Biopython code that builds the backbone (N, CA, C, O; Angstrom):
import numpy as np
from Bio.PDB.StructureBuilder import StructureBuilder

atoms = [
    (1, "MET", "N", (-11.855, 9.420, -6.164)),
    (1, "MET", "CA", (-10.562, 8.567, -6.579)),
    (1, "MET", "C", (-11.265, 7.322, -7.013)),
    (1, "MET", "O", (-12.012, 6.643, -6.308)),
    (2, "VAL", "N", (-10.876, 7.063, -8.492)),
    (2, "VAL", "CA", (-11.587, 5.540, -8.498)),
    (2, "VAL", "C", (-10.108, 4.545, -8.201)),
    (2, "VAL", "O", (-8.975, 4.943, -7.928)),
    (3, "VAL", "N", (-10.593, 3.194, -8.363)),
    (3, "VAL", "CA", (-9.071, 2.377, -8.104)),
    (3, "VAL", "C", (-8.254, 2.653, -9.304)),
    (3, "VAL", "O", (-7.083, 2.978, -9.106)),
    (4, "GLU", "N", (-8.663, 2.578, -10.450)),
    (4, "GLU", "CA", (-7.599, 2.677, -11.442)),
    (4, "GLU", "C", (-6.870, 3.861, -11.493)),
    (4, "GLU", "O", (-6.258, 4.057, -12.543)),
    (5, "ASP", "N", (-6.770, 4.853, -10.452)),
    (5, "ASP", "CA", (-5.872, 6.223, -10.452)),
    (5, "ASP", "C", (-4.838, 5.619, -9.624)),
    (5, "ASP", "O", (-3.768, 6.224, -9.673)),
    (6, "ILE", "N", (-4.874, 4.293, -8.660)),
    (6, "ILE", "CA", (-3.430, 4.111, -7.940)),
    (6, "ILE", "C", (-2.258, 3.730, -8.372)),
    (6, "ILE", "O", (-2.165, 2.627, -8.911)),
    (7, "LYS", "N", (-1.555, 4.248, -8.280)),
    (7, "LYS", "CA", (-0.307, 3.693, -9.548)),
    (7, "LYS", "C", (0.814, 3.384, -8.229)),
    (7, "LYS", "O", (0.760, 3.867, -7.098)),
    (8, "ILE", "N", (1.589, 2.647, -8.651)),
    (8, "ILE", "CA", (2.971, 2.063, -7.796)),
    (8, "ILE", "C", (3.718, 2.905, -7.530)),
    (8, "ILE", "O", (3.974, 3.709, -8.427)),
    (9, "LYS", "N", (4.208, 3.028, -6.538)),
    (9, "LYS", "CA", (5.111, 4.060, -5.633)),
    (9, "LYS", "C", (4.258, 5.357, -4.651)),
    (9, "LYS", "O", (4.624, 6.271, -3.912)),
    (10, "GLN", "N", (3.337, 4.975, -4.997)),
    (10, "GLN", "CA", (2.106, 5.963, -3.974)),
    (10, "GLN", "C", (2.313, 5.336, -2.639)),
    (10, "GLN", "O", (2.334, 4.138, -2.361)),
    (11, "THR", "N", (2.475, 6.456, -1.805)),
    (11, "THR", "CA", (2.156, 6.087, -0.076)),
    (11, "THR", "C", (0.937, 6.982, 0.552)),
    (11, "THR", "O", (0.483, 8.119, 0.427)),
    (12, "TYR", "N", (0.701, 5.897, 1.236)),
    (12, "TYR", "CA", (-0.720, 6.842, 1.828)),
    (12, "TYR", "C", (-0.565, 6.633, 3.330)),
    (12, "TYR", "O", (-0.118, 5.554, 3.720)),
    (13, "ALA", "N", (-0.891, 7.558, 4.180)),
    (13, "ALA", "CA", (-1.500, 7.490, 5.089)),
    (13, "ALA", "C", (-2.413, 6.686, 5.986)),
    (13, "ALA", "O", (-3.474, 7.252, 5.725)),
    (14, "VAL", "N", (-2.739, 5.691, 6.922)),
    (14, "VAL", "CA", (-3.969, 4.883, 7.706)),
    (14, "VAL", "C", (-3.998, 5.851, 8.607)),
    (14, "VAL", "O", (-3.039, 6.199, 9.295)),
    (15, "GLN", "N", (-5.376, 6.428, 8.634)),
    (15, "GLN", "CA", (-5.926, 7.286, 9.609)),
    (15, "GLN", "C", (-6.930, 6.393, 10.983)),
    (15, "GLN", "O", (-7.073, 7.030, 12.027)),
    (16, "THR", "N", (-7.308, 5.544, 10.931)),
    (16, "THR", "CA", (-8.107, 4.702, 11.467)),
    (16, "THR", "C", (-7.926, 3.125, 11.162)),
    (16, "THR", "O", (-7.366, 2.758, 10.129)),
    (17, "GLY", "N", (-8.394, 2.276, 12.049)),
    (17, "GLY", "CA", (-8.368, 1.194, 11.776)),
    (17, "GLY", "C", (-7.467, 0.210, 12.556)),
    (17, "GLY", "O", (-6.942, 0.373, 13.657)),
    (18, "ASP", "N", (-7.415, -0.858, 11.712)),
    (18, "ASP", "CA", (-6.384, -1.696, 12.472)),
    (18, "ASP", "C", (-4.611, -1.561, 12.194)),
    (18, "ASP", "O", (-3.657, -2.204, 12.633)),
    (19, "TYR", "N", (-4.724, -0.443, 11.285)),
    (19, "TYR", "CA", (-3.548, -0.334, 10.675)),
    (19, "TYR", "C", (-3.134, 1.565, 10.906)),
    (19, "TYR", "O", (-2.370, 2.330, 10.318)),
    (20, "VAL", "N", (-3.863, 1.683, 11.781)),
    (20, "VAL", "CA", (-3.462, 3.030, 12.087)),
    (20, "VAL", "C", (-2.285, 3.759, 12.778)),
    (20, "VAL", "O", (-1.882, 3.549, 13.923)),
    (21, "GLY", "N", (-1.704, 4.834, 11.702)),
    (21, "GLY", "CA", (-0.424, 4.881, 12.085)),
    (21, "GLY", "C", (0.590, 4.804, 11.292)),
    (21, "GLY", "O", (1.665, 5.365, 11.503)),
    (22, "GLN", "N", (0.268, 3.946, 10.101)),
    (22, "GLN", "CA", (0.989, 2.923, 9.707)),
    (22, "GLN", "C", (0.705, 3.689, 8.112)),
    (22, "GLN", "O", (-0.351, 4.248, 7.814)),
    (23, "MET", "N", (2.108, 3.538, 7.055)),
    (23, "MET", "CA", (2.179, 4.073, 5.619)),
    (23, "MET", "C", (1.605, 2.324, 5.125)),
    (23, "MET", "O", (1.801, 1.201, 5.588)),
    (24, "PHE", "N", (0.824, 2.887, 3.947)),
    (24, "PHE", "CA", (0.891, 1.863, 2.843)),
    (24, "PHE", "C", (1.702, 2.619, 1.610)),
    (24, "PHE", "O", (1.635, 3.779, 1.204)),
    (25, "ILE", "N", (2.498, 1.483, 1.180)),
    (25, "ILE", "CA", (3.633, 1.928, 0.038)),
    (25, "ILE", "C", (3.282, 0.673, -0.897)),
    (25, "ILE", "O", (3.653, -0.492, -0.756)),
    (26, "VAL", "N", (2.400, 1.275, -1.969)),
    (26, "VAL", "CA", (1.882, 0.584, -3.020)),
    (26, "VAL", "C", (2.852, -0.024, -4.463)),
    (26, "VAL", "O", (3.304, 0.586, -5.431)),
    (27, "CYS", "N", (2.920, -1.779, -3.996)),
    (27, "CYS", "CA", (4.144, -1.833, -4.568)),
    (27, "CYS", "C", (3.344, -3.198, -5.801)),
    (27, "CYS", "O", (4.101, -3.639, -6.666)),
    (28, "LYS", "N", (2.168, -3.628, -5.766)),
    (28, "LYS", "CA", (1.568, -4.317, -6.281)),
    (28, "LYS", "C", (0.301, -4.181, -6.517)),
    (28, "LYS", "O", (-0.399, -4.130, -5.506)),
    (29, "ILE", "N", (-0.498, -4.068, -8.035)),
    (29, "ILE", "CA", (-1.665, -3.743, -8.192)),
    (29, "ILE", "C", (-2.194, -5.153, -8.620)),
    (29, "ILE", "O", (-1.363, -5.821, -9.235)),
    (30, "THR", "N", (-3.388, -5.722, -8.420)),
    (30, "THR", "CA", (-3.693, -7.181, -8.984)),
    (30, "THR", "C", (-5.060, -7.184, -9.403)),
    (30, "THR", "O", (-5.673, -6.117, -9.367)),
    (31, "GLU", "N", (-5.672, -8.304, -9.824)),
    (31, "GLU", "CA", (-7.339, -8.284, -9.702)),
    (31, "GLU", "C", (-7.583, -8.306, -8.782)),
    (31, "GLU", "O", (-8.287, -7.371, -8.400)),
    (32, "LYS", "N", (-7.117, -9.566, -7.586)),
    (32, "LYS", "CA", (-7.348, -9.316, -5.943)),
    (32, "LYS", "C", (-7.302, -7.946, -5.432)),
    (32, "LYS", "O", (-8.152, -7.640, -4.596)),
    (33, "GLY", "N", (-6.360, -6.991, -5.836)),
    (33, "GLY", "CA", (-6.212, -6.016, -5.123)),
    (33, "GLY", "C", (-4.896, -5.024, -5.159)),
    (33, "GLY", "O", (-4.014, -4.882, -6.006)),
    (34, "VAL", "N", (-5.119, -4.438, -3.964)),
    (34, "VAL", "CA", (-3.743, -3.633, -3.820)),
    (34, "VAL", "C", (-2.553, -4.120, -2.501)),
    (34, "VAL", "O", (-2.508, -4.025, -1.275)),
    (35, "GLY", "N", (-1.753, -4.629, -3.512)),
    (35, "GLY", "CA", (-0.328, -4.956, -2.467)),
    (35, "GLY", "C", (0.709, -3.772, -1.948)),
    (35, "GLY", "O", (1.393, -3.087, -2.709)),
    (36, "CYS", "N", (0.695, -3.676, -0.660)),
    (36, "CYS", "CA", (1.217, -2.356, -0.219)),
    (36, "CYS", "C", (2.282, -3.473, 1.185)),
    (36, "CYS", "O", (2.057, -4.583, 1.667)),
    (37, "LEU", "N", (3.180, -2.670, 1.358)),
    (37, "LEU", "CA", (4.207, -2.941, 2.093)),
    (37, "LEU", "C", (3.890, -1.871, 3.018)),
    (37, "LEU", "O", (3.838, -0.667, 2.769)),
    (38, "SER", "N", (3.623, -2.643, 4.449)),
    (38, "SER", "CA", (3.515, -1.623, 5.423)),
    (38, "SER", "C", (4.132, -0.902, 6.602)),
    (38, "SER", "O", (4.009, -1.510, 7.666)),
    (39, "VAL", "N", (4.868, 0.437, 6.662)),
    (39, "VAL", "CA", (5.501, 0.525, 7.244)),
    (39, "VAL", "C", (5.208, 1.402, 8.501)),
    (39, "VAL", "O", (4.327, 2.259, 8.430)),
    (40, "PRO", "N", (5.980, 1.198, 9.748)),
    (40, "PRO", "CA", (6.808, 0.658, 9.522)),
    (40, "PRO", "C", (7.418, -0.870, 9.942)),
    (40, "PRO", "O", (8.563, -1.295, 10.097)),
    (41, "LYS", "N", (6.021, -1.501, 10.051)),
    (41, "LYS", "CA", (6.115, -3.010, 10.670)),
    (41, "LYS", "C", (6.878, -3.999, 9.456)),
    (41, "LYS", "O", (7.385, -5.089, 9.720)),
    (42, "MET", "N", (6.856, -3.530, 8.406)),
    (42, "MET", "CA", (7.672, -4.079, 7.242)),
    (42, "MET", "C", (6.890, -5.385, 6.564)),
    (42, "MET", "O", (7.364, -6.354, 5.972)),
    (43, "GLU", "N", (5.619, -5.065, 6.855)),
    (43, "GLU", "CA", (4.541, -6.451, 6.523)),
    (43, "GLU", "C", (3.522, -6.084, 5.201)),
    (43, "GLU", "O", (2.885, -5.032, 5.156)),
    (44, "ASN", "N", (3.486, -6.875, 4.391)),
    (44, "ASN", "CA", (3.154, -7.069, 3.460)),
    (44, "ASN", "C", (1.285, -7.227, 3.541)),
    (44, "ASN", "O", (0.820, -8.171, 4.180)),
    (45, "VAL", "N", (0.491, -6.383, 2.952)),
    (45, "VAL", "CA", (-0.815, -5.897, 3.371)),
    (45, "VAL", "C", (-1.745, -6.220, 2.151)),
    (45, "VAL", "O", (-1.750, -5.186, 1.482)),
    (46, "LEU", "N", (-2.430, -7.035, 1.623)),
    (46, "LEU", "CA", (-3.470, -7.678, 0.084)),
    (46, "LEU", "C", (-4.680, -6.286, 0.839)),
    (46, "LEU", "O", (-5.469, -6.546, 1.748)),
    (47, "VAL", "N", (-4.537, -4.826, 0.169)),
    (47, "VAL", "CA", (-6.368, -4.682, 0.257)),
    (47, "VAL", "C", (-7.154, -4.973, -0.959)),
    (47, "VAL", "O", (-6.722, -4.727, -2.085)),
    (48, "PRO", "N", (-8.487, -5.577, -0.691)),
    (48, "PRO", "CA", (-9.425, -5.808, -1.763)),
    (48, "PRO", "C", (-9.409, -4.441, -2.426)),
    (48, "PRO", "O", (-9.217, -3.444, -1.729)),
    (49, "LYS", "N", (-9.579, -4.354, -3.596)),
    (49, "LYS", "CA", (-9.737, -3.133, -4.586)),
    (49, "LYS", "C", (-11.066, -2.328, -3.891)),
    (49, "LYS", "O", (-11.013, -1.129, -3.617)),
    (50, "ASP", "N", (-12.136, -3.083, -3.675)),
    (50, "ASP", "CA", (-13.463, -2.201, -2.956)),
    (50, "ASP", "C", (-13.205, -1.522, -1.861)),
    (50, "ASP", "O", (-13.493, -0.336, -1.699)),
    (51, "LYS", "N", (-12.410, -2.548, -0.712)),
    (51, "LYS", "CA", (-11.850, -1.706, 0.152)),
    (51, "LYS", "C", (-10.821, -0.267, 0.094)),
    (51, "LYS", "O", (-10.651, 0.782, 0.715)),
    (52, "TRP", "N", (-10.450, -0.778, -0.729)),
    (52, "TRP", "CA", (-9.497, 0.368, -1.035)),
    (52, "TRP", "C", (-10.207, 1.691, -1.392)),
    (52, "TRP", "O", (-9.970, 2.842, -1.025)),
    (53, "ALA", "N", (-11.019, 1.258, -2.102)),
    (53, "ALA", "CA", (-12.075, 2.743, -2.550)),
    (53, "ALA", "C", (-12.951, 3.236, -1.403)),
    (53, "ALA", "O", (-13.272, 4.423, -1.346)),
    (54, "ILE", "N", (-13.299, 2.455, -0.596)),
    (54, "ILE", "CA", (-13.935, 3.074, 0.555)),
    (54, "ILE", "C", (-13.161, 3.668, 1.046)),
    (54, "ILE", "O", (-13.427, 4.870, 1.032)),
    (55, "GLY", "N", (-11.923, 3.321, 1.687)),
    (55, "GLY", "CA", (-10.926, 3.563, 2.643)),
    (55, "GLY", "C", (-10.256, 5.212, 1.909)),
    (55, "GLY", "O", (-9.726, 6.183, 2.450)),
    (56, "ARG", "N", (-10.488, 5.004, 0.946)),
    (56, "ARG", "CA", (-10.015, 6.718, 0.066)),
    (56, "ARG", "C", (-10.919, 7.534, 0.082)),
    (56, "ARG", "O", (-10.629, 8.625, 0.573)),
    (57, "ASN", "N", (-12.038, 7.379, -0.327)),
    (57, "ASN", "CA", (-13.480, 7.932, -0.086)),
    (57, "ASN", "C", (-14.082, 8.262, 1.015)),
    (57, "ASN", "O", (-14.990, 9.091, 1.073)),
    (58, "SER", "N", (-13.475, 7.444, 2.261)),
    (58, "SER", "CA", (-13.855, 8.099, 3.551)),
    (58, "SER", "C", (-12.484, 8.346, 4.166)),
    (58, "SER", "O", (-12.324, 7.953, 5.321)),
    (59, "ASP", "N", (-11.715, 8.805, 3.689)),
    (59, "ASP", "CA", (-10.415, 9.461, 4.227)),
    (59, "ASP", "C", (-9.741, 8.236, 5.443)),
    (59, "ASP", "O", (-8.757, 8.683, 6.031)),
    (60, "ILE", "N", (-10.085, 7.039, 5.790)),
    (60, "ILE", "CA", (-9.485, 5.919, 5.779)),
    (60, "ILE", "C", (-7.865, 6.125, 6.039)),
    (60, "ILE", "O", (-7.141, 6.302, 7.019)),
    (61, "ILE", "N", (-7.658, 5.966, 4.167)),
    (61, "ILE", "CA", (-6.206, 6.184, 4.089)),
    (61, "ILE", "C", (-6.315, 7.481, 2.986)),
    (61, "ILE", "O", (-7.185, 7.824, 2.186)),
    (62, "GLU", "N", (-4.902, 8.052, 3.382)),
    (62, "GLU", "CA", (-4.997, 9.268, 2.834)),
    (62, "GLU", "C", (-3.715, 9.256, 1.775)),
    (62, "GLU", "O", (-2.769, 8.480, 1.904)),
    (63, "TYR", "N", (-3.842, 10.346, 0.588)),
    (63, "TYR", "CA", (-2.110, 10.192, 0.155)),
    (63, "TYR", "C", (-1.932, 10.609, 0.593)),
    (63, "TYR", "O", (-2.685, 11.277, 1.301)),
    (64, "VAL", "N", (-0.119, 10.616, 0.588)),
    (64, "VAL", "CA", (0.720, 11.129, 0.815)),
    (64, "VAL", "C", (1.632, 11.440, -0.084)),
    (64, "VAL", "O", (1.585, 12.636, -0.370)),
    (65, "GLU", "N", (2.531, 10.780, -0.706)),
    (65, "GLU", "CA", (3.357, 11.313, -1.980)),
    (65, "GLU", "C", (3.527, 9.551, -3.035)),
    (65, "GLU", "O", (3.290, 8.345, -2.967)),
    (66, "GLU", "N", (4.059, 10.534, -3.843)),
    (66, "GLU", "CA", (4.979, 9.222, -4.594)),
    (66, "GLU", "C", (6.214, 9.241, -4.396)),
    (66, "GLU", "O", (6.880, 10.268, -4.528)),
    (67, "LEU", "N", (6.723, 8.047, -4.033)),
    (67, "LEU", "CA", (8.186, 7.525, -3.744)),
    (67, "LEU", "C", (9.434, 8.156, -5.301)),
    (67, "LEU", "O", (9.348, 8.260, -6.524)),
    (68, "SER", "N", (10.504, 8.426, -4.183)),
    (68, "SER", "CA", (11.390, 8.328, -5.538)),
    (68, "SER", "C", (12.088, 7.266, -6.218)),
    (68, "SER", "O", (12.969, 7.007, -5.398)),
    (69, "GLN", "N", (12.259, 6.479, -7.199)),
    (69, "GLN", "CA", (12.514, 5.403, -7.700)),
    (69, "GLN", "C", (13.597, 4.895, -6.841)),
    (69, "GLN", "O", (13.721, 3.671, -6.861)),
    (70, "ASP", "N", (14.295, 5.462, -6.197)),
    (70, "ASP", "CA", (15.572, 4.640, -5.292)),
    (70, "ASP", "C", (14.997, 4.234, -3.785)),
    (70, "ASP", "O", (15.167, 3.113, -3.305)),
    (71, "ILE", "N", (14.273, 5.337, -3.093)),
    (71, "ILE", "CA", (13.693, 4.663, -2.073)),
    (71, "ILE", "C", (12.237, 3.299, -2.329)),
    (71, "ILE", "O", (11.786, 2.396, -1.625)),
    (72, "PHE", "N", (11.977, 3.757, -3.515)),
    (72, "PHE", "CA", (11.051, 2.617, -3.950)),
    (72, "PHE", "C", (11.786, 0.875, -4.066)),
    (72, "PHE", "O", (11.447, -0.258, -3.723)),
    (73, "LYS", "N", (12.609, 1.334, -4.556)),
    (73, "LYS", "CA", (13.526, 0.164, -5.027)),
    (73, "LYS", "C", (13.735, -0.681, -3.711)),
    (73, "LYS", "O", (13.672, -1.905, -3.832)),
    (74, "VAL", "N", (13.959, -0.185, -2.563)),
    (74, "VAL", "CA", (14.195, -0.653, -1.466)),
    (74, "VAL", "C", (13.164, -1.289, -1.033)),
    (74, "VAL", "O", (13.328, -2.474, -0.744)),
    (75, "CYS", "N", (12.085, -0.798, -0.900)),
    (75, "CYS", "CA", (10.353, -1.105, -0.172)),
    (75, "CYS", "C", (9.991, -2.035, -1.243)),
    (75, "CYS", "O", (9.117, -2.784, -0.807)),
    (76, "ALA", "N", (10.259, -2.284, -2.343)),
    (76, "ALA", "CA", (9.998, -3.089, -3.076)),
    (76, "ALA", "C", (10.754, -4.568, -3.145)),
    (76, "ALA", "O", (10.291, -5.597, -3.638)),
    (77, "ALA", "N", (12.049, -4.382, -2.513)),
    (77, "ALA", "CA", (12.600, -5.637, -2.350)),
    (77, "ALA", "C", (11.986, -6.173, -1.240)),
    (77, "ALA", "O", (11.706, -7.371, -1.186)),
    (78, "GLN", "N", (11.731, -5.329, -0.267)),
    (78, "GLN", "CA", (11.318, -5.518, 1.402)),
    (78, "GLN", "C", (10.030, -6.548, 0.711)),
    (78, "GLN", "O", (10.345, -7.738, 0.746)),
    (79, "TYR", "N", (8.641, -6.266, 0.095)),
    (79, "TYR", "CA", (7.667, -6.687, -0.364)),
    (79, "TYR", "C", (7.971, -8.002, -0.928)),
    (79, "TYR", "O", (7.456, -9.043, -0.519)),
    (80, "LYS", "N", (8.957, -7.913, -2.030)),
    (80, "LYS", "CA", (9.039, -9.192, -2.554)),
    (80, "LYS", "C", (9.884, -10.390, -1.982)),
    (80, "LYS", "O", (10.047, -11.553, -2.353)),
    (81, "LYS", "N", (10.300, -9.729, -1.053)),
    (81, "LYS", "CA", (11.364, -10.657, 0.443)),
    (81, "LYS", "C", (9.994, -11.433, 0.745)),
    (81, "LYS", "O", (9.931, -12.635, 0.488)),
    (82, "ASN", "N", (9.027, -10.833, 1.224)),
    (82, "ASN", "CA", (8.051, -10.636, 2.287)),
    (82, "ASN", "C", (7.366, -12.063, 1.440)),
    (82, "ASN", "O", (7.376, -13.232, 1.825)),
    (83, "GLU", "N", (6.885, -11.581, 0.381)),
    (83, "GLU", "CA", (5.712, -12.496, -0.892)),
    (83, "GLU", "C", (6.509, -13.506, -1.066)),
    (83, "GLU", "O", (5.806, -14.502, -1.237)),
    (84, "ASP", "N", (8.320, -13.930, -1.140)),
    (84, "ASP", "CA", (8.926, -15.247, -1.513)),
    (84, "ASP", "C", (8.892, -15.976, -0.105)),
    (84, "ASP", "O", (8.815, -17.192, -0.281)),
    (85, "SER", "N", (8.924, -15.632, 1.207)),
    (85, "SER", "CA", (8.771, -16.030, 2.500)),
    (85, "SER", "C", (7.688, -16.740, 3.014)),
    (85, "SER", "O", (7.749, -17.636, 3.856)),
    (86, "ASN", "N", (6.638, -16.273, 2.437)),
    (86, "ASN", "CA", (5.174, -16.481, 2.971)),
    (86, "ASN", "C", (4.658, -17.347, 1.975)),
    (86, "ASN", "O", (3.461, -17.625, 1.898)),
    (87, "ASN", "N", (5.837, -17.930, 0.944)),
    (87, "ASN", "CA", (4.773, -19.377, 0.264)),
    (87, "ASN", "C", (5.522, -20.495, 0.433)),
    (87, "ASN", "O", (5.084, -21.590, 0.080)),
]
sb = StructureBuilder()
sb.init_structure("model")
sb.init_model(0)
sb.init_chain("A")
sb.init_seg("    ")
for serial, (resi, resn, name, xyz) in enumerate(atoms, 1):
    if name == "N":
        sb.init_residue(resn, " ", resi, " ")
    sb.init_atom(name, np.array(xyz, "f"), 0.0, 1.0, " ", f" {name:<3s}", serial, name[0])
structure = sb.get_structure()
């Protein structure tokens, strides 16, 4: 999978590492990386694009599903709230 294949609303399960057991919901894609809402902690995580590609290619993160619009709206609102409170 190439980084360009990442789409907002996609959900990934983290299989190993510091975030093992969490789900990453893709909320924002920028030049810096992939902005995710980490569930259940409800924290924003920015994963650099090169690290995202490594994670996908080595099964550190695994694609689960694309969220429905109504569920994603809630997640995106939480992501934005977190972003605003971090500034």
